[in-house]
LUMTOR-744775 format. One record per residue (C-alpha): residue number from 0; chain; x, y, z. Coordinates in nm, 3 decimals, decimal comma, padded with zeros to 5 digits. Example, Ala and Ser with C-alpha at 12.3 -4.5 7.8 and 13.67 -1.06 7.14 Angstrom:
REM residues 2
{resi:0 | chain:A | c1:01,230 | c2:-00,450 | c3:00,780}
{resi:1 | chain:A | c1:01,367 | c2:-00,106 | c3:00,714}
***
This chain:
REM residues 333
{resi:0 | chain:A | c1:04,116 | c2:-07,452 | c3:-03,040}
{resi:1 | chain:A | c1:04,153 | c2:-07,225 | c3:-03,339}
{resi:2 | chain:A | c1:03,878 | c2:-07,356 | c3:-03,568}
{resi:3 | chain:A | c1:03,676 | c2:-07,085 | c3:-03,740}
{resi:4 | chain:A | c1:03,369 | c2:-07,081 | c3:-03,958}
{resi:5 | chain:A | c1:03,202 | c2:-06,855 | c3:-04,211}
{resi:6 | chain:A | c1:03,192 | c2:-06,481 | c3:-04,173}
{resi:7 | chain:A | c1:02,869 | c2:-06,342 | c3:-04,034}
{resi:8 | chain:A | c1:02,759 | c2:-05,984 | c3:-03,957}
{resi:9 | chain:A | c1:02,722 | c2:-05,882 | c3:-03,594}
{resi:10 | chain:A | c1:02,566 | c2:-05,575 | c3:-03,432}
{resi:11 | chain:A | c1:02,659 | c2:-05,249 | c3:-03,593}
{resi:12 | chain:A | c1:02,880 | c2:-04,994 | c3:-03,418}
{resi:13 | chain:A | c1:02,993 | c2:-04,652 | c3:-03,526}
{resi:14 | chain:A | c1:03,138 | c2:-04,665 | c3:-03,878}
{resi:15 | chain:A | c1:03,132 | c2:-04,991 | c3:-04,071}
{resi:16 | chain:A | c1:02,939 | c2:-05,300 | c3:-03,961}
{resi:17 | chain:A | c1:03,168 | c2:-05,556 | c3:-03,791}
{resi:18 | chain:A | c1:03,190 | c2:-05,906 | c3:-03,935}
{resi:19 | chain:A | c1:03,285 | c2:-06,217 | c3:-03,744}
{resi:20 | chain:A | c1:03,407 | c2:-06,571 | c3:-03,761}
{resi:21 | chain:A | c1:03,296 | c2:-06,820 | c3:-03,501}
{resi:22 | chain:A | c1:03,606 | c2:-06,932 | c3:-03,315}
{resi:23 | chain:A | c1:03,636 | c2:-07,210 | c3:-03,058}
{resi:24 | chain:A | c1:03,783 | c2:-07,076 | c3:-02,735}
{resi:25 | chain:A | c1:03,753 | c2:-07,403 | c3:-02,542}
{resi:26 | chain:A | c1:03,644 | c2:-07,763 | c3:-02,597}
{resi:27 | chain:A | c1:03,312 | c2:-07,857 | c3:-02,429}
{resi:28 | chain:A | c1:03,409 | c2:-08,225 | c3:-02,432}
{resi:29 | chain:A | c1:03,706 | c2:-08,145 | c3:-02,208}
{resi:30 | chain:A | c1:03,474 | c2:-07,954 | c3:-01,976}
{resi:31 | chain:A | c1:03,232 | c2:-08,250 | c3:-01,962}
{resi:32 | chain:A | c1:03,519 | c2:-08,479 | c3:-01,874}
{resi:33 | chain:A | c1:03,620 | c2:-08,250 | c3:-01,588}
{resi:34 | chain:A | c1:03,261 | c2:-08,230 | c3:-01,471}
{resi:35 | chain:A | c1:03,221 | c2:-08,609 | c3:-01,452}
{resi:36 | chain:A | c1:03,538 | c2:-08,634 | c3:-01,243}
{resi:37 | chain:A | c1:03,411 | c2:-08,404 | c3:-00,969}
{resi:38 | chain:A | c1:03,319 | c2:-08,580 | c3:-00,642}
{resi:39 | chain:A | c1:02,944 | c2:-08,568 | c3:-00,567}
{resi:40 | chain:A | c1:02,827 | c2:-08,278 | c3:-00,352}
{resi:41 | chain:A | c1:03,169 | c2:-08,110 | c3:-00,360}
{resi:42 | chain:A | c1:03,314 | c2:-07,814 | c3:-00,546}
{resi:43 | chain:A | c1:02,972 | c2:-07,668 | c3:-00,620}
{resi:44 | chain:A | c1:03,113 | c2:-07,341 | c3:-00,756}
{resi:45 | chain:A | c1:03,340 | c2:-07,531 | c3:-00,993}
{resi:46 | chain:A | c1:03,054 | c2:-07,762 | c3:-01,091}
{resi:47 | chain:A | c1:02,838 | c2:-07,461 | c3:-01,168}
{resi:48 | chain:A | c1:03,119 | c2:-07,312 | c3:-01,379}
{resi:49 | chain:A | c1:03,153 | c2:-07,629 | c3:-01,585}
{resi:50 | chain:A | c1:02,778 | c2:-07,653 | c3:-01,636}
{resi:51 | chain:A | c1:02,769 | c2:-07,293 | c3:-01,750}
{resi:52 | chain:A | c1:03,052 | c2:-07,355 | c3:-01,998}
{resi:53 | chain:A | c1:02,871 | c2:-07,655 | c3:-02,145}
{resi:54 | chain:A | c1:02,546 | c2:-07,459 | c3:-02,168}
{resi:55 | chain:A | c1:02,709 | c2:-07,168 | c3:-02,352}
{resi:56 | chain:A | c1:02,921 | c2:-07,382 | c3:-02,582}
{resi:57 | chain:A | c1:03,280 | c2:-07,313 | c3:-02,680}
{resi:58 | chain:A | c1:03,236 | c2:-07,085 | c3:-02,983}
{resi:59 | chain:A | c1:03,259 | c2:-06,707 | c3:-02,971}
{resi:60 | chain:A | c1:03,254 | c2:-06,432 | c3:-03,230}
{resi:61 | chain:A | c1:03,595 | c2:-06,324 | c3:-03,354}
{resi:62 | chain:A | c1:03,513 | c2:-05,983 | c3:-03,494}
{resi:63 | chain:A | c1:03,677 | c2:-05,720 | c3:-03,708}
{resi:64 | chain:A | c1:03,543 | c2:-05,419 | c3:-03,898}
{resi:65 | chain:A | c1:03,414 | c2:-05,503 | c3:-04,245}
{resi:66 | chain:A | c1:03,638 | c2:-05,229 | c3:-04,383}
{resi:67 | chain:A | c1:03,858 | c2:-04,950 | c3:-04,257}
{resi:68 | chain:A | c1:03,633 | c2:-04,785 | c3:-03,995}
{resi:69 | chain:A | c1:03,582 | c2:-04,412 | c3:-03,970}
{resi:70 | chain:A | c1:03,823 | c2:-04,284 | c3:-03,707}
{resi:71 | chain:A | c1:03,806 | c2:-03,909 | c3:-03,759}
{resi:72 | chain:A | c1:03,582 | c2:-03,869 | c3:-03,455}
{resi:73 | chain:A | c1:03,844 | c2:-04,037 | c3:-03,235}
{resi:74 | chain:A | c1:04,117 | c2:-03,804 | c3:-03,357}
{resi:75 | chain:A | c1:03,888 | c2:-03,513 | c3:-03,264}
{resi:76 | chain:A | c1:03,777 | c2:-03,655 | c3:-02,928}
{resi:77 | chain:A | c1:04,125 | c2:-03,776 | c3:-02,829}
{resi:78 | chain:A | c1:04,369 | c2:-03,534 | c3:-02,994}
{resi:79 | chain:A | c1:04,653 | c2:-03,636 | c3:-02,762}
{resi:80 | chain:A | c1:04,622 | c2:-04,002 | c3:-02,873}
{resi:81 | chain:A | c1:04,714 | c2:-03,937 | c3:-03,237}
{resi:82 | chain:A | c1:05,021 | c2:-04,164 | c3:-03,233}
{resi:83 | chain:A | c1:04,827 | c2:-04,452 | c3:-03,078}
{resi:84 | chain:A | c1:04,537 | c2:-04,410 | c3:-03,320}
{resi:85 | chain:A | c1:04,782 | c2:-04,410 | c3:-03,612}
{resi:86 | chain:A | c1:04,918 | c2:-04,745 | c3:-03,493}
{resi:87 | chain:A | c1:04,570 | c2:-04,896 | c3:-03,456}
{resi:88 | chain:A | c1:04,480 | c2:-04,768 | c3:-03,802}
{resi:89 | chain:A | c1:04,790 | c2:-04,933 | c3:-03,956}
{resi:90 | chain:A | c1:04,704 | c2:-05,267 | c3:-03,797}
{resi:91 | chain:A | c1:04,344 | c2:-05,242 | c3:-03,914}
{resi:92 | chain:A | c1:04,470 | c2:-05,179 | c3:-04,268}
{resi:93 | chain:A | c1:04,666 | c2:-05,506 | c3:-04,263}
{resi:94 | chain:A | c1:04,354 | c2:-05,719 | c3:-04,220}
{resi:95 | chain:A | c1:04,135 | c2:-05,499 | c3:-04,441}
{resi:96 | chain:A | c1:03,986 | c2:-05,675 | c3:-04,744}
{resi:97 | chain:A | c1:04,127 | c2:-06,014 | c3:-04,640}
{resi:98 | chain:A | c1:04,025 | c2:-06,320 | c3:-04,444}
{resi:99 | chain:A | c1:04,300 | c2:-06,263 | c3:-04,192}
{resi:100 | chain:A | c1:04,193 | c2:-06,216 | c3:-03,833}
{resi:101 | chain:A | c1:04,237 | c2:-05,881 | c3:-03,666}
{resi:102 | chain:A | c1:04,568 | c2:-05,862 | c3:-03,480}
{resi:103 | chain:A | c1:04,644 | c2:-05,571 | c3:-03,250}
{resi:104 | chain:A | c1:04,982 | c2:-05,572 | c3:-03,075}
{resi:105 | chain:A | c1:04,944 | c2:-05,531 | c3:-02,697}
{resi:106 | chain:A | c1:04,980 | c2:-05,165 | c3:-02,607}
{resi:107 | chain:A | c1:05,084 | c2:-04,974 | c3:-02,298}
{resi:108 | chain:A | c1:04,958 | c2:-04,618 | c3:-02,258}
{resi:109 | chain:A | c1:05,186 | c2:-04,411 | c3:-02,036}
{resi:110 | chain:A | c1:05,075 | c2:-04,074 | c3:-01,907}
{resi:111 | chain:A | c1:04,953 | c2:-03,868 | c3:-01,612}
{resi:112 | chain:A | c1:04,620 | c2:-03,945 | c3:-01,445}
{resi:113 | chain:A | c1:04,298 | c2:-03,819 | c3:-01,598}
{resi:114 | chain:A | c1:04,407 | c2:-03,769 | c3:-01,959}
{resi:115 | chain:A | c1:04,172 | c2:-04,030 | c3:-02,107}
{resi:116 | chain:A | c1:04,372 | c2:-04,354 | c3:-02,120}
{resi:117 | chain:A | c1:04,087 | c2:-04,576 | c3:-02,000}
{resi:118 | chain:A | c1:03,836 | c2:-04,388 | c3:-02,213}
{resi:119 | chain:A | c1:04,058 | c2:-04,456 | c3:-02,513}
{resi:120 | chain:A | c1:04,045 | c2:-04,831 | c3:-02,446}
{resi:121 | chain:A | c1:03,665 | c2:-04,825 | c3:-02,430}
{resi:122 | chain:A | c1:03,651 | c2:-04,634 | c3:-02,758}
{resi:123 | chain:A | c1:03,877 | c2:-04,894 | c3:-02,923}
{resi:124 | chain:A | c1:03,639 | c2:-05,172 | c3:-02,816}
{resi:125 | chain:A | c1:03,347 | c2:-04,980 | c3:-02,965}
{resi:126 | chain:A | c1:03,541 | c2:-04,908 | c3:-03,284}
{resi:127 | chain:A | c1:03,622 | c2:-05,276 | c3:-03,336}
{resi:128 | chain:A | c1:03,274 | c2:-05,396 | c3:-03,243}
{resi:129 | chain:A | c1:03,398 | c2:-05,631 | c3:-02,973}
{resi:130 | chain:A | c1:03,356 | c2:-05,674 | c3:-02,599}
{resi:131 | chain:A | c1:03,549 | c2:-05,522 | c3:-02,310}
{resi:132 | chain:A | c1:03,704 | c2:-05,666 | c3:-01,996}
{resi:133 | chain:A | c1:03,844 | c2:-05,441 | c3:-01,726}
{resi:134 | chain:A | c1:04,066 | c2:-05,505 | c3:-01,426}
{resi:135 | chain:A | c1:04,226 | c2:-05,242 | c3:-01,204}
{resi:136 | chain:A | c1:04,566 | c2:-05,348 | c3:-01,078}
{resi:137 | chain:A | c1:04,589 | c2:-05,078 | c3:-00,811}
{resi:138 | chain:A | c1:04,392 | c2:-05,285 | c3:-00,559}
{resi:139 | chain:A | c1:04,532 | c2:-05,630 | c3:-00,633}
{resi:140 | chain:A | c1:04,733 | c2:-05,823 | c3:-00,375}
{resi:141 | chain:A | c1:04,743 | c2:-06,160 | c3:-00,556}
{resi:142 | chain:A | c1:04,806 | c2:-06,283 | c3:-00,907}
{resi:143 | chain:A | c1:04,493 | c2:-06,495 | c3:-00,926}
{resi:144 | chain:A | c1:04,266 | c2:-06,205 | c3:-01,022}
{resi:145 | chain:A | c1:04,387 | c2:-06,240 | c3:-01,382}
{resi:146 | chain:A | c1:04,448 | c2:-06,614 | c3:-01,392}
{resi:147 | chain:A | c1:04,210 | c2:-06,757 | c3:-01,132}
{resi:148 | chain:A | c1:04,274 | c2:-06,930 | c3:-00,799}
{resi:149 | chain:A | c1:04,279 | c2:-07,304 | c3:-00,738}
{resi:150 | chain:A | c1:03,936 | c2:-07,442 | c3:-00,657}
{resi:151 | chain:A | c1:04,092 | c2:-07,595 | c3:-00,344}
{resi:152 | chain:A | c1:04,098 | c2:-07,250 | c3:-00,185}
{resi:153 | chain:A | c1:03,793 | c2:-07,123 | c3:-00,001}
{resi:154 | chain:A | c1:03,616 | c2:-06,853 | c3:-00,199}
{resi:155 | chain:A | c1:03,819 | c2:-06,926 | c3:-00,514}
{resi:156 | chain:A | c1:03,683 | c2:-06,820 | c3:-00,850}
{resi:157 | chain:A | c1:03,794 | c2:-06,791 | c3:-01,213}
{resi:158 | chain:A | c1:04,017 | c2:-06,506 | c3:-01,325}
{resi:159 | chain:A | c1:03,908 | c2:-06,207 | c3:-01,529}
{resi:160 | chain:A | c1:04,045 | c2:-06,339 | c3:-01,858}
{resi:161 | chain:A | c1:03,850 | c2:-06,662 | c3:-01,822}
{resi:162 | chain:A | c1:03,531 | c2:-06,479 | c3:-01,721}
{resi:163 | chain:A | c1:03,551 | c2:-06,235 | c3:-02,011}
{resi:164 | chain:A | c1:03,597 | c2:-06,510 | c3:-02,270}
{resi:165 | chain:A | c1:03,351 | c2:-06,762 | c3:-02,124}
{resi:166 | chain:A | c1:03,072 | c2:-06,526 | c3:-02,020}
{resi:167 | chain:A | c1:03,114 | c2:-06,285 | c3:-02,310}
{resi:168 | chain:A | c1:03,025 | c2:-06,319 | c3:-02,677}
{resi:169 | chain:A | c1:03,367 | c2:-06,255 | c3:-02,825}
{resi:170 | chain:A | c1:03,692 | c2:-06,444 | c3:-02,879}
{resi:171 | chain:A | c1:03,883 | c2:-06,116 | c3:-02,920}
{resi:172 | chain:A | c1:03,761 | c2:-05,874 | c3:-02,653}
{resi:173 | chain:A | c1:03,960 | c2:-05,568 | c3:-02,553}
{resi:174 | chain:A | c1:04,109 | c2:-05,639 | c3:-02,210}
{resi:175 | chain:A | c1:04,209 | c2:-05,330 | c3:-02,013}
{resi:176 | chain:A | c1:04,473 | c2:-05,372 | c3:-01,743}
{resi:177 | chain:A | c1:04,438 | c2:-05,039 | c3:-01,567}
{resi:178 | chain:A | c1:04,723 | c2:-04,887 | c3:-01,363}
{resi:179 | chain:A | c1:04,952 | c2:-05,181 | c3:-01,429}
{resi:180 | chain:A | c1:05,238 | c2:-04,996 | c3:-01,261}
{resi:181 | chain:A | c1:05,052 | c2:-05,007 | c3:-00,928}
{resi:182 | chain:A | c1:05,025 | c2:-05,387 | c3:-00,912}
{resi:183 | chain:A | c1:05,159 | c2:-05,520 | c3:-00,589}
{resi:184 | chain:A | c1:05,186 | c2:-05,877 | c3:-00,472}
{resi:185 | chain:A | c1:05,260 | c2:-06,083 | c3:-00,167}
{resi:186 | chain:A | c1:05,570 | c2:-06,302 | c3:-00,150}
{resi:187 | chain:A | c1:05,407 | c2:-06,606 | c3:-00,312}
{resi:188 | chain:A | c1:05,214 | c2:-06,424 | c3:-00,582}
{resi:189 | chain:A | c1:05,302 | c2:-06,209 | c3:-00,878}
{resi:190 | chain:A | c1:05,000 | c2:-06,002 | c3:-00,991}
{resi:191 | chain:A | c1:05,150 | c2:-05,975 | c3:-01,339}
{resi:192 | chain:A | c1:05,266 | c2:-06,336 | c3:-01,362}
{resi:193 | chain:A | c1:04,983 | c2:-06,446 | c3:-01,591}
{resi:194 | chain:A | c1:05,068 | c2:-06,174 | c3:-01,843}
{resi:195 | chain:A | c1:05,399 | c2:-06,334 | c3:-01,933}
{resi:196 | chain:A | c1:05,211 | c2:-06,608 | c3:-02,118}
{resi:197 | chain:A | c1:04,895 | c2:-06,413 | c3:-02,206}
{resi:198 | chain:A | c1:05,087 | c2:-06,149 | c3:-02,402}
{resi:199 | chain:A | c1:05,260 | c2:-06,415 | c3:-02,615}
{resi:200 | chain:A | c1:05,041 | c2:-06,550 | c3:-02,896}
{resi:201 | chain:A | c1:05,180 | c2:-06,905 | c3:-02,890}
{resi:202 | chain:A | c1:05,133 | c2:-06,960 | c3:-02,516}
{resi:203 | chain:A | c1:04,804 | c2:-06,766 | c3:-02,495}
{resi:204 | chain:A | c1:04,648 | c2:-07,022 | c3:-02,731}
{resi:205 | chain:A | c1:04,643 | c2:-07,271 | c3:-02,444}
{resi:206 | chain:A | c1:04,598 | c2:-07,051 | c3:-02,139}
{resi:207 | chain:A | c1:04,478 | c2:-07,249 | c3:-01,837}
{resi:208 | chain:A | c1:04,285 | c2:-07,072 | c3:-01,565}
{resi:209 | chain:A | c1:04,388 | c2:-07,214 | c3:-01,228}
{resi:210 | chain:A | c1:04,029 | c2:-07,239 | c3:-01,108}
{resi:211 | chain:A | c1:03,869 | c2:-07,420 | c3:-01,403}
{resi:212 | chain:A | c1:04,185 | c2:-07,605 | c3:-01,517}
{resi:213 | chain:A | c1:04,052 | c2:-07,613 | c3:-01,874}
{resi:214 | chain:A | c1:04,263 | c2:-07,471 | c3:-02,156}
{resi:215 | chain:A | c1:04,113 | c2:-07,167 | c3:-02,327}
{resi:216 | chain:A | c1:04,228 | c2:-06,979 | c3:-02,635}
{resi:217 | chain:A | c1:04,315 | c2:-06,627 | c3:-02,522}
{resi:218 | chain:A | c1:04,541 | c2:-06,559 | c3:-02,818}
{resi:219 | chain:A | c1:04,296 | c2:-06,317 | c3:-02,982}
{resi:220 | chain:A | c1:04,250 | c2:-06,090 | c3:-02,679}
{resi:221 | chain:A | c1:04,339 | c2:-05,727 | c3:-02,753}
{resi:222 | chain:A | c1:04,545 | c2:-05,597 | c3:-02,461}
{resi:223 | chain:A | c1:04,549 | c2:-05,233 | c3:-02,352}
{resi:224 | chain:A | c1:04,743 | c2:-05,150 | c3:-02,035}
{resi:225 | chain:A | c1:04,761 | c2:-04,808 | c3:-01,872}
{resi:226 | chain:A | c1:05,026 | c2:-04,670 | c3:-01,638}
{resi:227 | chain:A | c1:05,164 | c2:-04,348 | c3:-01,496}
{resi:228 | chain:A | c1:05,524 | c2:-04,469 | c3:-01,455}
{resi:229 | chain:A | c1:05,692 | c2:-04,742 | c3:-01,657}
{resi:230 | chain:A | c1:05,974 | c2:-04,785 | c3:-01,404}
{resi:231 | chain:A | c1:05,750 | c2:-05,004 | c3:-01,188}
{resi:232 | chain:A | c1:05,672 | c2:-05,242 | c3:-01,477}
{resi:233 | chain:A | c1:05,897 | c2:-05,547 | c3:-01,531}
{resi:234 | chain:A | c1:06,108 | c2:-05,531 | c3:-01,845}
{resi:235 | chain:A | c1:05,971 | c2:-05,861 | c3:-01,988}
{resi:236 | chain:A | c1:05,622 | c2:-05,707 | c3:-01,981}
{resi:237 | chain:A | c1:05,741 | c2:-05,389 | c3:-02,151}
{resi:238 | chain:A | c1:05,915 | c2:-05,596 | c3:-02,421}
{resi:239 | chain:A | c1:05,585 | c2:-05,763 | c3:-02,510}
{resi:240 | chain:A | c1:05,399 | c2:-05,436 | c3:-02,570}
{resi:241 | chain:A | c1:05,403 | c2:-05,127 | c3:-02,789}
{resi:242 | chain:A | c1:05,469 | c2:-04,844 | c3:-02,545}
{resi:243 | chain:A | c1:05,315 | c2:-04,501 | c3:-02,610}
{resi:244 | chain:A | c1:05,377 | c2:-04,189 | c3:-02,403}
{resi:245 | chain:A | c1:05,051 | c2:-03,994 | c3:-02,404}
{resi:246 | chain:A | c1:05,081 | c2:-03,629 | c3:-02,310}
{resi:247 | chain:A | c1:04,815 | c2:-03,413 | c3:-02,154}
{resi:248 | chain:A | c1:04,630 | c2:-03,217 | c3:-02,426}
{resi:249 | chain:A | c1:04,762 | c2:-02,869 | c3:-02,495}
{resi:250 | chain:A | c1:04,543 | c2:-02,563 | c3:-02,436}
{resi:251 | chain:A | c1:04,381 | c2:-02,567 | c3:-02,780}
{resi:252 | chain:A | c1:04,316 | c2:-02,942 | c3:-02,768}
{resi:253 | chain:A | c1:04,175 | c2:-02,920 | c3:-02,415}
{resi:254 | chain:A | c1:03,942 | c2:-02,641 | c3:-02,523}
{resi:255 | chain:A | c1:03,826 | c2:-02,851 | c3:-02,819}
{resi:256 | chain:A | c1:03,762 | c2:-03,151 | c3:-02,592}
{resi:257 | chain:A | c1:03,563 | c2:-02,935 | c3:-02,349}
{resi:258 | chain:A | c1:03,348 | c2:-02,788 | c3:-02,626}
{resi:259 | chain:A | c1:03,283 | c2:-03,126 | c3:-02,784}
{resi:260 | chain:A | c1:03,183 | c2:-03,273 | c3:-02,448}
{resi:261 | chain:A | c1:02,951 | c2:-02,979 | c3:-02,376}
{resi:262 | chain:A | c1:02,770 | c2:-03,027 | c3:-02,705}
{resi:263 | chain:A | c1:02,757 | c2:-03,405 | c3:-02,659}
{resi:264 | chain:A | c1:02,596 | c2:-03,373 | c3:-02,315}
{resi:265 | chain:A | c1:02,357 | c2:-03,107 | c3:-02,443}
{resi:266 | chain:A | c1:02,247 | c2:-03,321 | c3:-02,738}
{resi:267 | chain:A | c1:02,208 | c2:-03,635 | c3:-02,527}
{resi:268 | chain:A | c1:01,950 | c2:-03,491 | c3:-02,288}
{resi:269 | chain:A | c1:01,613 | c2:-03,332 | c3:-02,346}
{resi:270 | chain:A | c1:01,696 | c2:-03,061 | c3:-02,094}
{resi:271 | chain:A | c1:02,004 | c2:-02,979 | c3:-02,301}
{resi:272 | chain:A | c1:01,789 | c2:-02,799 | c3:-02,558}
{resi:273 | chain:A | c1:01,730 | c2:-02,526 | c3:-02,301}
{resi:274 | chain:A | c1:02,096 | c2:-02,431 | c3:-02,316}
{resi:275 | chain:A | c1:02,286 | c2:-02,234 | c3:-02,578}
{resi:276 | chain:A | c1:02,474 | c2:-02,431 | c3:-02,844}
{resi:277 | chain:A | c1:02,810 | c2:-02,285 | c3:-02,737}
{resi:278 | chain:A | c1:02,922 | c2:-02,187 | c3:-02,387}
{resi:279 | chain:A | c1:03,089 | c2:-01,855 | c3:-02,318}
{resi:280 | chain:A | c1:03,461 | c2:-01,801 | c3:-02,375}
{resi:281 | chain:A | c1:03,544 | c2:-01,754 | c3:-02,008}
{resi:282 | chain:A | c1:03,370 | c2:-02,079 | c3:-01,917}
{resi:283 | chain:A | c1:03,549 | c2:-02,268 | c3:-02,193}
{resi:284 | chain:A | c1:03,883 | c2:-02,130 | c3:-02,078}
{resi:285 | chain:A | c1:03,816 | c2:-02,250 | c3:-01,724}
{resi:286 | chain:A | c1:03,712 | c2:-02,595 | c3:-01,850}
{resi:287 | chain:A | c1:04,025 | c2:-02,620 | c3:-02,064}
{resi:288 | chain:A | c1:04,234 | c2:-02,607 | c3:-01,746}
{resi:289 | chain:A | c1:04,085 | c2:-02,937 | c3:-01,630}
{resi:290 | chain:A | c1:04,191 | c2:-03,291 | c3:-01,709}
{resi:291 | chain:A | c1:03,957 | c2:-03,460 | c3:-01,959}
{resi:292 | chain:A | c1:03,809 | c2:-03,700 | c3:-01,703}
{resi:293 | chain:A | c1:03,714 | c2:-03,405 | c3:-01,478}
{resi:294 | chain:A | c1:03,533 | c2:-03,219 | c3:-01,754}
{resi:295 | chain:A | c1:03,214 | c2:-03,425 | c3:-01,764}
{resi:296 | chain:A | c1:03,146 | c2:-03,386 | c3:-01,393}
{resi:297 | chain:A | c1:03,224 | c2:-03,016 | c3:-01,414}
{resi:298 | chain:A | c1:02,983 | c2:-02,965 | c3:-01,705}
{resi:299 | chain:A | c1:02,706 | c2:-03,156 | c3:-01,529}
{resi:300 | chain:A | c1:02,758 | c2:-02,943 | c3:-01,218}
{resi:301 | chain:A | c1:02,747 | c2:-02,632 | c3:-01,433}
{resi:302 | chain:A | c1:02,430 | c2:-02,737 | c3:-01,612}
{resi:303 | chain:A | c1:02,259 | c2:-02,813 | c3:-01,282}
{resi:304 | chain:A | c1:02,361 | c2:-02,491 | c3:-01,111}
{resi:305 | chain:A | c1:02,254 | c2:-02,285 | c3:-01,413}
{resi:306 | chain:A | c1:01,908 | c2:-02,445 | c3:-01,410}
{resi:307 | chain:A | c1:01,871 | c2:-02,385 | c3:-01,038}
{resi:308 | chain:A | c1:01,944 | c2:-02,020 | c3:-01,109}
{resi:309 | chain:A | c1:01,687 | c2:-02,017 | c3:-01,392}
{resi:310 | chain:A | c1:01,947 | c2:-01,950 | c3:-01,663}
{resi:311 | chain:A | c1:02,006 | c2:-02,108 | c3:-02,005}
{resi:312 | chain:A | c1:02,378 | c2:-02,031 | c3:-01,997}
{resi:313 | chain:A | c1:02,653 | c2:-02,163 | c3:-01,774}
{resi:314 | chain:A | c1:02,855 | c2:-01,899 | c3:-01,590}
{resi:315 | chain:A | c1:03,189 | c2:-01,930 | c3:-01,415}
{resi:316 | chain:A | c1:03,016 | c2:-01,934 | c3:-01,077}
{resi:317 | chain:A | c1:02,825 | c2:-02,247 | c3:-01,184}
{resi:318 | chain:A | c1:03,140 | c2:-02,455 | c3:-01,223}
{resi:319 | chain:A | c1:03,297 | c2:-02,650 | c3:-00,936}
{resi:320 | chain:A | c1:03,538 | c2:-02,437 | c3:-00,736}
{resi:321 | chain:A | c1:03,780 | c2:-02,712 | c3:-00,639}
{resi:322 | chain:A | c1:04,027 | c2:-02,665 | c3:-00,923}
{resi:323 | chain:A | c1:04,315 | c2:-02,552 | c3:-00,705}
{resi:324 | chain:A | c1:04,264 | c2:-02,834 | c3:-00,453}
{resi:325 | chain:A | c1:04,254 | c2:-03,103 | c3:-00,723}
{resi:326 | chain:A | c1:04,532 | c2:-02,971 | c3:-00,945}
{resi:327 | chain:A | c1:04,770 | c2:-03,242 | c3:-00,826}
{resi:328 | chain:A | c1:04,557 | c2:-03,530 | c3:-00,952}
{resi:329 | chain:A | c1:04,473 | c2:-03,439 | c3:-01,305}
{resi:330 | chain:A | c1:04,432 | c2:-03,067 | c3:-01,364}
{resi:331 | chain:A | c1:04,670 | c2:-02,912 | c3:-01,609}
{resi:332 | chain:A | c1:04,931 | c2:-02,682 | c3:-01,461}
***
């Protein structure tokens, strides 16, 4: 399932235009065989899945940047992710100017809530020009959400890995496993069980979703897991990943993030032209006390309150006043 064809350009992202090989992620003839074996008028959801797989075909784009992409903007937007970005940059350099496929070692981002871990994963997908799959482990009670549940169970469906590869356009999407340390399972299920094989290249080549029971090539998936506490993560999972401890941005970095976000929001909206290019120092200082994920909502509240007051500048009174109440879930101390 690893055949590939000529390089072709795909849609442009920020930086260099991605290029792609067509890679087979499953064999349609195996799907057709499974389809013909289904009893008439039974397993309609499974039948529909097989028909969809045959309709879409088994080939997907396996993309990589056509050269070393510009990453300066990521270092500026995510100053506390410098070590992680350095590692991604090194791995991009290995496949630069060669026919080798892009290989990114699975990574685990450890750090407090709200510092931008999930945002980082989305930016990596955009940088590489590939798709994105997302699953939050905090609400899972069974392992089948990643690997699918047997079609014999009522309400069964394919897992997220299968859906992302079959329904998406890419053989190497970024798959985010959010809050992996909060996965919890019942006695018969391990929510992380599928990862033991998915994080190993050799076994991921023939990953079988329990619902579809058709082998798919998940070996090119780029894994990004996030967590607050590594102590809740099994050691075999940790051993399969590069682990990075991401700190909250310091005061200067937080101020830079707040200013960049202000200008981005201002430039993105027509109403933004009514506001000054740079907010006041006191407002920036207040924003710098917030976690990055809180900043956007705070700026939008500030913009709205300022307009209601007929002003073209945001004042301290325009910002949300819940900083003290929320300090325990993401505000910097």
